[in-house]
C-alpha positions as CSV (number, residue, x, y, z in Angstrom):
1,M,0.0,0.0,0.0
2,K,1.3,3.4,-0.9
3,L,0.2,7.0,-0.3
4,I,0.7,9.2,-3.4
5,T,0.9,12.9,-2.5
6,A,1.0,15.4,-5.4
7,Y,1.4,19.2,-5.4
8,I,0.1,20.7,-8.7
9,K,-1.0,24.0,-10.1
10,P,-4.7,24.7,-9.3
11,E,-5.6,25.3,-12.9
12,R,-4.4,21.7,-13.7
13,L,-6.7,20.0,-11.2
14,T,-9.5,19.3,-13.6
15,A,-7.1,17.7,-16.2
16,V,-5.5,15.6,-13.5
17,K,-8.9,14.3,-12.2
18,Q,-9.9,13.5,-15.8
19,E,-6.7,11.5,-16.3
20,L,-7.3,9.6,-13.0
21,Y,-10.9,8.9,-13.9
22,K,-9.7,7.4,-17.2
23,H,-7.6,4.9,-15.2
24,N,-10.6,4.1,-12.8
25,I,-9.0,6.0,-9.9
26,F,-11.8,7.9,-8.1
27,K,-10.8,8.0,-4.5
28,M,-8.7,11.0,-3.5
29,S,-8.5,13.9,-1.1
30,I,-7.8,17.4,-2.4
31,T,-6.6,20.3,-0.3
32,N,-5.6,23.9,-1.1
33,A,-2.0,24.6,-0.2
34,L,0.6,27.3,-0.4
35,G,4.2,26.8,-1.3
36,C,7.2,27.7,-3.4
37,G,10.1,25.9,-5.0
38,Q,12.2,26.8,-8.0
39,Q,9.6,29.6,-8.9
40,K,10.6,31.6,-5.8
41,G,7.4,33.8,-6.1
42,Y,6.9,37.2,-7.7
43,H,6.6,40.9,-6.9
44,E,3.4,42.9,-7.1
45,S,2.3,46.4,-6.1
46,Y,-0.2,46.7,-3.3
47,R,-1.4,50.2,-2.4
48,G,1.8,51.7,-3.8
49,F,4.1,49.3,-2.0
50,D,6.2,46.6,-3.6
51,V,5.2,43.2,-2.0
52,E,7.1,40.0,-2.5
53,V,4.7,37.0,-2.8
54,N,6.8,33.9,-2.3
55,L,4.0,31.5,-1.3
56,L,2.1,30.5,-4.4
57,K,-1.3,28.7,-4.6
58,K,-1.0,24.9,-5.1
59,V,-3.4,22.0,-4.8
60,R,-2.4,18.9,-2.7
61,I,-3.8,15.6,-3.9
62,E,-3.6,12.5,-1.7
63,I,-4.4,9.1,-3.1
64,A,-4.0,5.8,-1.2
65,V,-3.5,2.9,-3.6
66,N,-2.5,-0.8,-3.6
67,E,0.8,-1.6,-5.2
68,E,-0.6,-2.5,-8.6
69,F,-2.1,1.0,-9.0
70,V,1.0,3.1,-8.2
71,D,2.5,3.4,-11.7
72,M,-0.8,4.1,-13.4
73,T,-1.7,6.7,-10.8
74,V,1.6,8.5,-11.1
75,K,1.4,8.4,-14.9
76,A,-2.1,9.9,-14.8
77,I,-1.0,12.7,-12.5
78,V,2.0,13.6,-14.7
79,E,-0.1,13.5,-17.9
80,G,-2.7,15.8,-16.4
81,A,-0.4,18.2,-14.6
82,K,2.5,18.6,-17.0
83,T,2.8,21.9,-18.8
84,G,6.6,21.9,-19.3
85,E,7.0,25.0,-17.2
86,I,8.6,25.6,-13.8
87,G,6.1,25.0,-11.1
88,D,4.3,22.0,-12.6
89,G,4.6,20.3,-9.2
90,K,6.0,17.3,-7.4
91,I,4.8,13.8,-6.5
92,F,5.8,12.0,-3.4
93,I,5.2,8.3,-2.8
94,T,5.3,6.9,0.8
95,T,4.7,3.5,2.2
96,L,1.5,2.9,4.2
97,D,1.8,0.6,7.1
98,E,-1.9,0.1,7.6
99,C,-5.3,1.3,6.4
100,I,-8.6,0.8,8.2
101,R,-12.0,1.5,6.8
102,I,-14.0,2.9,9.7
103,R,-17.4,1.8,8.5
104,T,-16.7,-1.9,8.1
105,G,-13.5,-2.4,10.1
106,E,-11.7,-3.8,7.0
107,T,-7.9,-3.5,7.1
108,G,-5.1,-3.5,4.6
109,K,-5.6,-3.8,0.9
110,D,-9.4,-4.5,1.3
111,A,-9.8,-1.2,3.1
112,I,-8.2,0.9,0.3
113,G,-10.5,-0.8,-2.3
């Protein structure tokens, strides 16, 4: 079992979800996030003052999958999020020790579904 966490541009969320749906991946958690990496932010003027904006809007997607779905999930996220520009995002894959479905009490692979 793996937890796939991806940070992407907010405007690419719909494209990523469509790619995931094509691969029959429907279960995910999505959160708004702020962050910066290689982009380092930008400057804008606010009421006549120069303001550095170094935390940019991102979307965090979390998807728990069984081992056989890891590659296709990552591929779908990359296909949907990639623009070829700095700031397309990052994907992190971590091992899940356990998963428990609260409603039924199922554990492990059965709980992820």
